[in-house]
Backbone bond lengths (Angstrom), bond angles and torsions (degrees), N, CA, C in turn:
res aa  C-N    CA-C-N  psi(-1)  N-CA   C-N-CA  omega(-1)  CA-C   N-CA-C  phi
1 Q - - - 1.462 - - 1.527 109.16 -
2 V 1.324 115.68 125.18 1.459 121.63 -179.53 1.515 108.51 -88.01
3 Q 1.320 116.54 120.62 1.452 118.46 177.10 1.518 111.75 -156.75
4 L 1.324 113.49 158.59 1.458 122.69 173.43 1.518 107.52 -116.71
5 V 1.304 116.39 135.47 1.461 121.35 -178.20 1.521 109.02 -124.58
6 E 1.325 114.76 119.96 1.453 120.89 178.49 1.530 109.81 -95.22
7 S 1.328 116.26 145.33 1.456 120.69 177.94 1.520 109.37 -153.82
8 G 1.322 116.24 169.28 1.453 121.31 175.05 1.512 115.02 105.11
9 G 1.322 117.21 -3.46 1.446 119.75 179.64 1.516 112.09 -72.39
10 G 1.329 115.46 175.43 1.451 120.27 179.08 1.507 111.68 165.97
11 L 1.314 114.79 -169.47 1.459 122.52 178.85 1.524 107.81 -99.89
12 V 1.313 116.63 127.77 1.456 121.18 -178.91 1.518 108.85 -140.95
13 Q 1.317 116.08 150.58 1.454 120.15 178.31 1.527 110.60 -78.77
14 P 1.309 117.09 156.07 1.468 119.77 175.24 1.519 110.55 -53.81
15 G 1.331 114.88 136.69 1.459 120.65 -176.32 1.510 113.79 90.71
16 G 1.315 117.06 -9.29 1.458 121.30 -179.10 1.515 113.24 -80.96
17 S 1.336 114.57 -176.60 1.465 121.09 -176.73 1.524 110.88 -133.12
18 L 1.313 114.60 152.56 1.466 122.97 171.69 1.516 108.30 -144.66
19 R 1.323 116.32 152.85 1.458 120.50 171.19 1.520 108.79 -121.60
20 L 1.314 114.84 118.95 1.455 121.12 177.71 1.529 109.94 -92.44
21 S 1.330 114.64 148.72 1.462 121.05 176.47 1.517 109.98 -122.53
22 C 1.305 115.38 145.49 1.465 123.21 176.47 1.517 106.37 -127.06
23 A 1.318 115.77 106.55 1.460 120.79 -177.30 1.522 109.84 -106.95
24 A 1.306 115.79 138.96 1.463 121.11 -179.33 1.520 110.28 -107.15
25 S 1.299 113.88 144.27 1.455 119.19 171.31 1.521 108.79 -135.95
26 G 1.307 115.29 144.49 1.451 119.68 -179.98 1.513 114.38 87.76
27 F 1.321 117.34 -7.85 1.455 120.28 174.85 1.529 109.07 -157.37
28 T 1.316 115.52 166.64 1.465 120.84 -175.48 1.516 110.17 -100.04
29 L 1.319 115.22 119.15 1.463 120.43 -176.82 1.521 113.31 -65.30
30 D 1.316 117.71 -28.21 1.470 117.95 -171.21 1.523 113.23 -70.26
31 N 1.322 117.40 -2.08 1.456 120.12 172.63 1.527 112.91 -87.98
32 Y 1.342 116.68 -4.34 1.459 120.74 -170.85 1.525 113.23 -129.17
33 A 1.334 114.28 145.26 1.457 118.42 160.23 1.529 106.47 -73.12
34 I 1.328 115.80 145.56 1.465 121.79 -176.69 1.521 109.45 -126.32
35 A 1.311 114.77 141.67 1.462 120.45 179.10 1.523 110.48 -125.08
36 W 1.323 114.70 149.65 1.459 122.36 168.99 1.530 107.97 -102.28
37 F 1.321 115.18 138.82 1.448 123.27 177.28 1.523 107.57 -126.23
38 R 1.328 115.91 164.72 1.458 119.24 172.97 1.527 109.22 -146.10
39 Q 1.318 113.80 153.31 1.454 120.13 178.06 1.520 108.76 -136.86
40 A 1.316 114.95 116.05 1.457 121.52 177.54 1.527 108.56 -89.90
41 P 1.333 117.54 157.38 1.465 120.30 -179.93 1.528 111.27 -55.16
42 G 1.326 115.50 129.08 1.446 120.79 177.25 1.512 115.40 77.21
43 K 1.323 117.19 5.05 1.461 120.77 -178.74 1.526 110.25 -121.75
44 E 1.328 114.86 161.73 1.451 119.94 177.81 1.534 109.91 -77.93
45 R 1.320 114.40 157.06 1.457 119.67 176.18 1.527 109.51 -66.03
46 E 1.323 116.77 137.17 1.454 120.61 -178.76 1.528 110.10 -130.09
47 G 1.307 115.48 151.44 1.454 120.89 176.84 1.517 110.45 -77.41
48 V 1.324 115.95 138.53 1.452 121.94 -178.66 1.533 111.13 -108.70
49 S 1.316 115.62 -47.13 1.457 119.80 -175.76 1.516 108.95 -163.24
50 C 1.339 115.56 156.22 1.464 118.79 174.95 1.520 109.40 -145.20
51 I 1.329 114.40 159.40 1.459 120.77 -177.86 1.518 108.08 -139.61
52 S 1.325 115.83 140.92 1.459 120.66 -179.97 1.528 110.42 -69.53
53 S 1.316 115.93 168.00 1.459 120.24 -176.99 1.529 112.61 -61.10
54 S 1.306 116.49 -33.02 1.466 120.35 179.62 1.522 112.94 -86.36
55 G 1.335 115.41 -16.04 1.463 119.96 -175.36 1.516 112.97 88.45
56 G 1.317 116.98 1.07 1.455 120.02 -175.62 1.512 115.21 -80.18
57 S 1.315 116.76 -13.91 1.461 121.10 -178.75 1.512 109.85 -133.24
58 T 1.333 115.96 133.71 1.457 121.16 179.05 1.527 109.82 -134.60
59 N 1.326 114.79 155.13 1.457 120.68 176.19 1.518 108.76 -140.66
60 Y 1.353 114.85 152.75 1.458 120.14 -178.17 1.522 110.36 -137.85
61 A 1.322 115.11 147.73 1.457 119.72 169.87 1.528 108.11 -66.95
62 D 1.309 115.83 149.25 1.471 119.87 -178.94 1.524 111.67 -57.74
63 S 1.318 116.51 -31.91 1.462 120.89 -175.79 1.526 113.07 -69.15
64 V 1.331 117.62 -18.34 1.470 120.05 -177.85 1.516 112.72 -119.91
65 K 1.315 117.18 -3.78 1.469 121.04 -177.11 1.524 109.73 -59.05
66 G 1.322 115.43 133.18 1.456 120.87 -179.35 1.513 114.55 87.41
67 R 1.336 116.92 -11.68 1.460 120.92 179.40 1.520 112.50 -114.92
68 F 1.317 117.32 -33.98 1.464 122.40 -178.26 1.517 109.69 -106.41
69 T 1.331 115.44 148.16 1.455 121.63 175.96 1.525 109.78 -134.97
70 I 1.311 115.97 124.01 1.459 121.00 177.25 1.525 108.96 -97.17
71 S 1.316 116.06 142.93 1.460 120.87 178.21 1.522 108.51 -151.87
72 R 1.315 115.50 170.08 1.457 118.19 179.35 1.514 110.22 -146.47
73 D 1.316 114.86 151.47 1.453 122.75 173.96 1.518 106.09 -126.50
74 N 1.312 116.23 95.21 1.463 119.81 -175.18 1.530 111.82 -65.55
75 A 1.314 117.13 -26.45 1.462 119.65 177.26 1.526 111.66 -65.20
76 K 1.347 115.36 -29.51 1.463 120.72 178.67 1.523 111.98 -99.24
77 N 1.353 115.16 1.77 1.464 119.30 179.85 1.528 111.78 55.85
78 T 1.320 116.26 41.55 1.458 122.13 -172.69 1.524 110.74 -139.33
79 V 1.321 114.54 142.66 1.464 122.46 173.47 1.526 107.46 -117.68
80 Y 1.326 116.07 143.35 1.457 121.49 -176.46 1.527 110.92 -119.40
81 L 1.315 114.81 157.10 1.458 121.35 170.49 1.528 107.35 -134.27
82 Q 1.323 115.47 106.45 1.461 121.00 175.76 1.513 108.12 -86.07
83 M 1.321 115.97 122.49 1.458 121.67 -176.46 1.516 108.99 -117.57
84 N 1.316 115.94 115.58 1.456 121.94 178.65 1.522 110.50 -115.27
85 S 1.312 116.08 165.72 1.472 121.71 178.40 1.524 111.09 48.48
86 L 1.308 115.59 48.10 1.462 120.37 -175.74 1.513 111.73 -64.90
87 K 1.330 114.77 145.18 1.455 123.10 -179.07 1.527 109.52 -119.70
88 P 1.312 118.16 157.64 1.476 119.60 177.60 1.532 112.49 -55.77
89 E 1.317 117.00 -32.54 1.470 119.90 179.98 1.521 113.30 -72.40
90 D 1.342 117.67 -5.62 1.463 120.69 173.28 1.531 111.85 -83.71
91 T 1.326 116.62 -5.78 1.457 120.64 179.15 1.528 110.61 -61.30
92 A 1.317 116.07 124.26 1.466 121.77 -176.52 1.521 108.86 -178.86
93 V 1.318 114.82 170.56 1.460 120.70 166.62 1.535 106.64 -90.77
94 Y 1.307 115.79 128.71 1.458 121.91 -176.85 1.531 109.80 -103.97
95 Y 1.322 114.79 134.39 1.464 122.66 -179.04 1.533 110.10 -127.37
96 C 1.316 115.70 155.07 1.457 119.66 169.63 1.524 108.57 -120.96
97 N 1.313 114.87 158.04 1.459 120.49 177.76 1.516 108.11 -162.27
98 T 1.304 115.20 166.14 1.453 119.96 174.46 1.530 109.49 -72.60
99 V 1.327 115.38 166.62 1.456 121.49 176.33 1.526 107.52 -116.42
100 P 1.347 119.95 118.76 1.460 126.30 -3.61 1.519 111.41 -68.16
101 A 1.332 115.32 158.33 1.464 119.74 -177.00 1.520 110.69 -64.85
102 S 1.307 115.08 141.26 1.456 121.77 177.06 1.522 108.72 -105.51
103 A 1.326 115.08 128.38 1.463 119.41 -177.75 1.523 111.96 -61.15
104 T 1.305 116.96 -26.77 1.464 120.32 -177.23 1.517 112.99 -87.74
105 R 1.328 117.77 -3.56 1.458 120.02 -176.05 1.517 114.19 -108.30
106 W 1.336 117.31 4.53 1.462 117.47 175.55 1.521 109.04 -66.04
107 G 1.324 115.86 129.12 1.454 120.58 176.88 1.517 110.78 -94.54
108 Q 1.331 115.68 -164.70 1.458 121.42 -178.94 1.517 112.20 -77.30
109 G 1.320 116.31 -20.02 1.453 119.53 -176.69 1.515 111.66 80.25
110 T 1.323 114.87 171.01 1.458 120.92 176.82 1.527 108.41 -133.87
111 Q 1.317 115.92 130.86 1.467 121.35 -174.45 1.523 110.54 -80.14
112 V 1.315 115.15 129.90 1.461 122.26 173.00 1.518 107.55 -117.57
113 T 1.315 116.35 123.04 1.459 121.55 178.98 1.519 108.60 -124.13
114 V 1.324 115.35 121.86 1.462 121.33 179.78 1.519 107.44 -110.81
115 S 1.320 115.02 110.82 1.455 119.31 -174.56 1.517 110.03 -158.53
116 S 1.324 115.27 147.01 1.453 119.24 175.95 1.525 110.14 -93.30
């Protein structure tokens, strides 16, 4: 079964940090560029960050640049998103997917709530 499983979300105060994980099963992540997306209540899903298959190239949305860091460990078949200096506007369900996104690979996501 091919799937991506996101984890690591939770409730954190403004200024706090979380590290999200995106683990793959049923296929090998190191053949793909991977992106993190997020969807806040009432808003469309948006791209947050992406990383090349080798990990040598990364990109970030302007809203998270300088605060979030994407990385990958191909040996563990996992991609990470380190989120620092979190803001209330970062509250959303976070998803990962291959690049380009595959409709069949959307997982359940992991909820991130930034609130005092």
